[in-house]
N, C-alpha and C positions, 0 to 999 in steps of 0.2 A: 281093311286098309285104314290106317290111322295116321292122321297128320298131327304134327306137334309144332310148337313155336321153335324157331331156330334163329339165332342171332346172325345178322349179315357178317360177311368176312371182315375181320378187324374191328368189329363193333360189339355192342351189347344189346340185348333185347330191351326195348322200352315198352313198358306196360301202358297201353292207351287208357285215357280217362273215359270210362264207359258206364256211367251210373245206370242207364236204362237196361243195358245187358245184365249187369249185376242184380238189378232190381227184379228183372224177369226170372232170373235163375232162383233168387231167394223166394219169390212168390210161388213158383212151381214147386219148389222143395217144401215150402210150408204147407201148401194145399195137399201135397202127397202125404206128408207126415201126419196131418190131422185127419185125413180120409181113411177109409177102410182098406184101400189097396196096400198100404204100408204094413198092415198087420200089427201096428204098434199101439193103436188106440183101443184100450180094453172095453170101451163103451160099445164097440161093434160086435163083441162076443168072439167066439172061436168056432172052428169047424164049419158045419153046414150053415149055422147062423151067420157067420162072417161071410161065407160065400154068397148068401142071399143078400146081405147088405151091400156087398161089392156090386152085384148085378143091378140092384136098385140104384145105387150111386152112379154107375156108368150110364144107366138109362136116363137118369135125371139130368146129368150134366154133359153127357156126350151127344154126338150127332147121330140121330136115327133117321136115315133117309126117308123111310116110309112115313114117318111123322112129319118131317120137314116139308115134304111135298104132298102130304095128305091133308093139309088144312089146319094142323095144330098150331094155334096162335103163338104159344110160348116157344115153339121149336125154332123160330127164326133167330133166337139168341144163342142157340146151342153151338153153332160154329165158333162163337167167341168164347164161351165158357169151356168148351172142349180143349182149347189151346193150353189150358192150365191144369188139365187132368191127365194123369199117366197111369198105365195099367199095371206096372211092376217096377221093382227097383232097377232092373236092367234097362227098361224103357226110359225111366227118368234119368238115370246117370249117363246113359249114352247120349240122350238129347242135350242134357245140360253141358256135357263136355264139348259137344260140337258147337253149341250156342256160344260158349265162352271163347273158343278158339276163333270162330269166324265173326261173332257178333261184335267183339271189342273194336276191331279195326274198321268194320263196316259202319258201326255207329259213329266212330270218330270222324270218318269221312263224310257221312250223311248229315250229322248233327242230331242232337237228342230228340227234338220234336219230330223231325222228318223220319228218323229211324223208328220211333214208336208207332207212328201212323203206318209206315211201311210194313213193319212186322205184324201188327194186328190186322191190317187190311189184306195183305197177301195170305196170312194164315187163315183168315175167314174165307177168302175166295178159294183157297186150295181145298179146304174141307167141303165147301159148297160144290166145287167141281167134282169131287169124288162122289158126293151124295147124288148129284144130278145124273151121273153115269150109273148109279146103282139105286135108282129112285124107289124101288120096291123092297129094298133090303131092310130087315128088322134088326140088323146088327148095330150095336152102338160103336161109334168111332171116337177115340180120344187121343190126345197127344199134340205136341208142339212141332212135330216133324215137318208139317206143311209149311209153317212159318220159317222154320230153320232152313228148309230147302230153299225158300226164297232168299234167305241171307246168303246161302251158297251161290245162288245165281247172281246176286248183286256182287258178291266177292269176286266171282269169275270175271265180271266186266271191269270192276274197279282195280283189281290186283292180278291181272292175268299172268304175270311173271313171278308171282310169289312162289317161293320154293316150298313144296310139301314133302315132308319126310314120311314115307309110308312103309308099312310092314306087309309084304305080299306073301300069302301062304305058299304059292307055287315057287317062290324063291326061298323057301324054308325060313320065312319071316326075317330075312336079312333087310335092314333098313336101306331104302333107296330114295333118292330125291328127284322129284319131277316138278316142273312148273304147274301152276294151277290150271293153265289152259289145256293141259293133258289130263290131269287127274280128275277134275270136276266133270268135263264132258264124258269121260270114261265111266264115272259113277252114274251119270244121267242115263247112259246107254244101258247099264246094268239094271237100273230101275225100270226102264222101258221094257227090257226083255222079261224081267220078273213080273211086270204088270200084265204082260200077255199070257202068262201062265197062272196068274192068281185067280182064285175062286172068289165068289161073293160072300163066303163065310168068314169066320174069325181068322185073323192073320194080319198081314202088313198091307196097308193101303198105299201101294206103290204109285197109284195114279195121283194121289194127293201130293206126293213128292215131286212128280213131274210137273203138275200144275204150278206148285209153289216155285220150283226152280225156274220155270219159264217166266212166270210173273216177275220174279226177282230180277232176272237178267234184263227183261224189257223195261222195268221201272228204272233200273240204274242207267240203262242206255238212254232213255228219254230225258232223265234229269241231268246226266253228266256227259252226254255225247259231245258237247262243245267245250268241255274242260279237259285238262290233262289227266290221264289215269295215273294212279300211283303204283309203282313197282316196289313191292315190299316183301315181308316174310310170311308165312305158315298156312296150315289148314288140314281138316278131315271131312268126312261126309256122314250124315246121321243115320241112325237106326230108324226104322219105319214107325208109322202110326200103328198102334195096337188096337185091335177091335175085340175087346173082352167079350 
């Protein structure tokens, strides 16, 4: 299911000023391109050597629940560093697309400083929540999906009637338009169902998505519940956290 920007009837799409969102996208892309996961840096070698470098890289900068709750001093910083590390091209591009679509409007509504603190704080807590539920896992967890899920939750509260153009497989990928208050809760239910079937091994950390989504919605509700919510345009929902 993919959401895209769509102009309101009789109008044109206005691109919001969102330097923090663009900066986060640029930073994540730069970190990925310079790291071993992209496969573009010859300094990491090829074949088995590259695979070993990737494993070491993810263990250094990703969240390892067993280390985080096992008394390792430096591990407390990993839920922050893991937000800027991605496991593959698909993981990176999917997350950055969703951050761009949802983040620009959310940042414009929240303001730059508040959005920055919101993104980093919710992203940290989303990864921490997953790690707490899998405290003995030796698997490394990386990716911005927890933070982006928080942006989705905030977007749902701030722009509930925003129209989301989606491509649904069971409708032969015909584009259909639904308001955010239908699409985003539906996405959250899918994450919840998937989390119930997920194992503790490598894969998608659906629980981090759910924690981030809930935190994002609550934060937006606490901050903006006494102000008028904005009814505006677009949106999608992100790919999961990868655990290389």
